[in-house]
C-alpha angles and dihedrals in degrees: 000000000000118000112241141161127246089253092053088051090054092049092051093049092046092049090056090059090064111092125208109268094022121142100222126199094214109192127186136313117359096015089061088061094041091057092047092050094047093045090051094051131016100003107050092155097050114118124211122222119199125198093230089069105274135127121190133188093193137032119272113268094235141030117297120215090173132011089247096058115128095251089061092052096045109087094006116160089222131010108189144130126304089242091061092050091050089047089062087054091051090050090058093246098128112096100186135014132187121214131179127196150161097254137017125182136210092274095049097255109152130215123204097147112071144331120233128011106355089221091056107014121191090210129025116209133198096265132227107319101172093329097103091048091053092047094049102038112028118094091236135353142194134211122216116199145149107262106244131138090238090058102038099056137169091242127006117239090235131008105231096158117024120229118172093330111214091356096249118138113271095011095138093048092050089053092051092246108157105201128077098247134227118338100180147008110213112198141171089265107037150320124284118195136190130230113263093254094044129254131119125001119245132192109261102170141002122219118245113275094029134088138221090245091055092051092047091049091053094050120091096219136045095281117214113226121212116244088233098040108165141189112268112246108255119239112279122234090254092051091050091048091051094046092052092045090059095037102032096164094043091242092152100022112038113119 
C-alpha cells in the first residue's frame, strides 16, 4: 500500500466527489488539488471556478499557493471579475462547491465567524468570504476539516454558512435557500454524509488505519453510524502521483 498523509487522503476522497462535467467552485488549499486530480483523471470535462474571477478547464501548470497565482491565470478559460463568477453562482450554475471552516455541526451548518458567545467571542475568525454564497447557491457542497471534537460540534457558535439548519425536513426550502446543501464532511478520519433530503450527518466510511470508535470519540455529538459503514478506499497510486505533481513540496499535504 502506498504511504500517504491524512491530507493526501482527504484530497483523494474530495476529488472523487467531482463528477465529469461539473462546474466546481474550487476554493483554497486542498480543493485546489482535488480539482486538479479529478480533472486529470475521471473528470476531464470538469471546469474549475475560482472566486478571484477565473474559470479553468484544466489544472494550472505549476504549484498554486493562492488561487490568484500567475499559473492559475495563464491559460484560464475565462479571466473576469469576481462579480461575474459570483453571478454564475446566483444563476444556479455551480454543481459543487468546497468550503472549509472552524466549526461544523451535526446538520452541516458551518462557522467561520467566531467561537464562543457572538456578543463576546473568545476567538474572532475571518468571516464568510464567499462561503455563505457557496452554501446557499451551489447545487451541492462539501466541507473539508480536521476531525477534532472542538471542530465537529453539536451546534456551531455562529452560523456563517447554512447547511441543513435545524435538521428538519425541508428546512432549506422554507428559508428560501436555493441550493441543495451539504452532502458530505470529509475529515482526517473519515467521511460523514447526509440523508438525501438533508438532516443529520452520519458516518459513512472510516479511513484506513482508524476505527469507528476513534471517529465517534472525536465528534462533539452522538454520531450516527451507518449500518453499512465501510473503510474509505485508500488513495490509488495514480491519485498519489497526481497530488504530488501539483503539490511537489507537500506545502498543502505534508503531515
